[in-house]
N, C-alpha and C positions, 0 to 999 in steps of 0.2 A: 504493499500500500504506500511504500515511500515516495514512489516515483508518481502517484496520483496527484491530479489537481484536485483544488477544493474550492467549493463555492463561497462566497462571502457569508453564507448563512450557516457554514459548517458548526460555527462554536454553539450556535443556538440548538442546531440538531444535537449535537453532544448533550448539550444542557436538559434537551427534551427527552433524553435516553434511547436516540435511536440506535438501530444495529446498522452498522455501516459496510458498504460491499463494493468492490470495483465496479463500474459501469461507465463505458464510453470514454474511460482516461479519467474519470474523477473518483473520488471517495464520496458516494451516496448513500442516503439512509434506504434501504429496503424496508424497514418497518420500524415501529415505534411501540412502547410497551403496549398498546391497545391489541397489536397484533395484526395481522393481515385482513384475517376474517373481518376483524372488528372494524378496522378501518375502512374496508370495503362498504360495508352496511351501513356505518356512520355516513359516508360520502354518498351513497343513494338516499338515506333520510334526512340529513342535514346538510352540511357544508365540511368539505376538506379543502386543506391548504397543502399544496405540493410545491416544493421547491424545483424549478426547472430551468434553472439559470445555466444550466451546461450546456443547453441548447444554443444554435446559433443566430445571432442577431444581425441584420445587415439593413443598411439605408441603400436604395438604388436610385440615382438620378439620372440613369438611361431612360430614354422613351418606352412606354408600355410596348409598342411595337417591337422594338429591339430585344425585349425579353422573351417574345413570344417565338425568335428563333430557337430558343433552348427549353421551352415549355410547350405542351399541346392545348393549353387553355386559353379562354378570351381574356387576354389582359387589357386589351384596348376597350373592352366593354364592361370592366370593371368600374362602377360609380364610386366617386369620392366618397370617403367613409365607409367602404366597405372593404370585406376581406373575402379570399376565395382560396379552396384548397388546390392545389398543383402538383406536379411533379415532373423533375428534369429527366427526360429521357436521352438514350444513347442513340448511334446510329443503326444499331440492331432493333430497336423498338422496344429495348428492356428500361428499367426504371433506376436512374442513379440516385436519387433520393426523391421523398415527397416532403412538401413544403407547404406554408400558408403565404400569400400574397397579399398585401394591404395596400389602398390606394389612400395617401394621405394628401392628396392634393398635389404639392409640387415635387412629391417623390414617392417611390414605392418602397414599404417596408417587408422584408421578408424574414419569416423564421422556418430555420433549417433544423434537421436532427443533429443532436449531439456528435454522434460516431462519423457523422460524414461531413461536419462544418467545414473543417480545413479543405477537404477536396471541392465542396461545394464553392467556396469562396474563391478558391483556384479557378475552378470551371467558369465562374461569373467574370472575374478578373480577365480570363483569357479570351472571353468574347464579347465583353462590354466595357463601356467606359462608366464612370461614376459610381463605382461599387466602394460602399464604406463600411467595412465591418463596425458592429458596435461592440466596446470591448470593457465599457464603464457601467453598465446597467445589468442589474438582477432580472429575472424573469419568473413571475410567480402564478401557480393557476389556482384559483378557488373556485370547487366544482359542488353541485348538489343543488337540490330544490330551494334550501334556505341561503344559497350564496348572494342573492340580489339583497336580501334581507340583512345579511351581514355587511355586506360592501357598501351599500347605500348609506348605513350609518355614518362610514369615513367620507364618503364622495356619494352625495344625495343624485348627481347627473347620471349614475349608471343604472337607475331604473328604468329611464326612458330609451335604452339601448334595446335594440333587438338583436337576433341571432345572426352573427358575422358581421355588425355594425364595428367600427373603430373609432376611437376618439381620444383626444388628448385632453385630460382633466387635471385639475390642480389637488393635491393632498400638502396642506401646509407648507406651501411654497414650493414644492416639488412637482415637477411636470410627469404625470403617469400617461404612458401610452397602453390604453387598454383596448381589447377586443372582447366581444362577448361570443366565447368561443371556449373549446376545449377538445380534450380526446376521452371523454368517459361515457357518452352519451346521453350527459345530462346537462341541463342549463348550467352556466356559469361564465368566467372571466378568465383570460390571461394579461398580467399586468406587468408591464416593463417599468421599471424605475430605476433611479440611480443608486448603485451601490451602496453608497454611504446612508441611505436611507431605509435600506431593505429589511435592516433587522428591527427597526422601530416600526416600520408599518405590518411587518410580520406579526410583531408581539401585540399590536393593536388590534388584530383580527384574531389571533389565538386566544386573547383574553375574554372573547364572545363566547358564550355557553354553547352555542351551536357548531363552532369551529374548532376542528380537531387537525393536528399535522399528520399527513399521509406519505406513506413510502412508496417505493418501486413496487412492491409486491402487489399493493392493491391496485396501484395504477394500472398494471399491467392486466389483473384481473378484470378491472372496470372497462379498459378499451376492449378486452376479450369479449365480453357480454355484449358490448356495443356494436360488435362485427366489424372492428376498425383494424387495419394493417399495421403490424409492425415493421419497419425496413429492417433487412436482415434476416427476416423470418417468412413472412407473409409476400412481400415483394424484394426485389433485388434486380440486379441487372439483366438478368435472363427472362425475367417475368415481365409480359406487357401489361398496358394498362386496360387492356380488354380481358384477358385471363384472368386480371385480379378483380375483376367486377367493378373497376372504377370509370366506366365509360360514362358516367352521370357527370363527371367533373370535365369532360370535354365537350364544350359546347359546340353548336350546329355549324357555326361558320368555320372553325378550326377542322372539325370532320370533312368539311367538303374542301377547303382551301388547302391542307396541310400546311407544308411549309416548316414544321418542327423535326427534329432528329427522329429517324424511325417510321415516319410517317407512312411509308410503302407498307410496311408490315401492320402497322396499327389501322390503317385504311382498309386494308385488305381484311384483316380479322373483323373490322367494324361491319362489312357487307357480307362476310361469308361466315362468321362465327369462328372462335379459337377452336383448337383441337382439345383444350383443356380448360377447367374453370375452377377458381376458389369456389368452397362451398362451405358452408356450415355444417356441423356434425354432432350428433349426439349420442356418446356412446351409451348402450343399453344398461350397461352394469353401475357400479359405484366407483370404478378403478379409472382416473384420469388418462387420458392417451396424450403423452407429451409431444413435443416437435420432434419429427425425425421418425414418429412410429409409421410403418409402413402398412399400405391398405391394400386389401384385395377384395375381388369381385366374387369370391366364394371361400368357403370354409378349406377347402382343400387346395385352392390354385397354388401353381409354384411360383409364378412372378407377380410381383405386385403391380396394380394399375395407378397408385397414387400414394401422396405421403401428407402426413401431418404437419404443418407448419407453425401453428400454435396451438397449445392445449393445457387444459389445467380445471380447476374445479370453479363452477359458476356462483359465488356465494349466493347472489340474488335468486337462484335458481335452487339452489342446494342440489345440485347435480354437477357433472363433468361436464365441460364441453370443449369444443374444438373447431379449428378451421384447418382446411388443406385443400390440395388440387388433385382432381379426379378427371378421366376423359370426360369429355362434354355429354357423351351418351348415358353417363352414371352420375349427372349433377342434378338430377330432377329431386327435388324434396320427397322424403320418404323410401328412397332407394336405399337399400340394405348392403352394407359392406362389412367387412371383417377388419380390425386393427389388431396387429401382430404385437403381445405385449408380454415380455418376458418370456418368448417362446410360445406361446398362447394366442390362438385366434379369438377374439372376442366382438361381439357384433355390435356395428354402430350404423347409425341412420342420417343420411344426409337431411340438412334443415336449413330454412331461410334465416338469414341475419337481417337485423341484430336479433339476440336472443331474448331481449326484452325491449320493449319500445323505448325509442329515445324520448327526452322531454325538453327539448330545445325551446327557446323563447322564439317563436315565430310572430 
């Protein structure tokens, strides 16, 4: 752990009793004394506070049209004060990373994954002017049905925001860059703020009865229940957005015009369908099926037909859940497959995602 970086909230996390683990080059809290199950259920019922300061924040002063040469989404059509999910694609139609793009008027604001941020920034700098990495701001996520109630006590203006709105609002003289978004499937906010104000702001939220600190363990189970992809697991440089079920993020103009890396493959799969698809999976027993579990189309088949890419226990469902890739012919909900766990074939059924309804403030 000695070579790992730490966020500006490290001392607070240790004070709160966090168990720290290596993640994306950082020493990060995997859980607090409440435990992963308790943290997950608290976030679903009230409000959870996550430190996501390890993620990359970038200001981009290049034209929206220029960024469209790197992503398959409509950046020019993104209204000021709004945010959009996107992905960087490569020449083969695979995904280099997924990210958020916000239109802040005279510039774009990007948030990229922690493990990919150095590569993403280099990729942006190699192709576009006006790339400004943000290195002096923390990033917090406040998620759950009581997130608005809690945050509005400190910043009343957040109550008027809708899902995927972005705004710059003041807290005791500090400019907070806020989006009404998150990666748990629930209502919530992501808040970028100066590092030297982050601990005081976090303490102000944690002093509220409904807010609890949440670690990476619950963050993973929350996003899995929401059917959301984890880069490096459910999507990677070989996975296309069409295979991954992310075609909702590719607007009509971009589907037609192309002009982004890997457009040939992605447009072909949009027209003809992919050979495989990401699906939700419900193991029929109580045993979770983890990342890397082979999937078979019969109990006796020799060759696997697919693989689980994310799997674990869904506390809200009180049952194991997973996602993975299977041939398109086997992707229909209800299809029965078998996952091999410790040398034994166990039944699993294809299911729709999200596994529980999302509760975004639309």
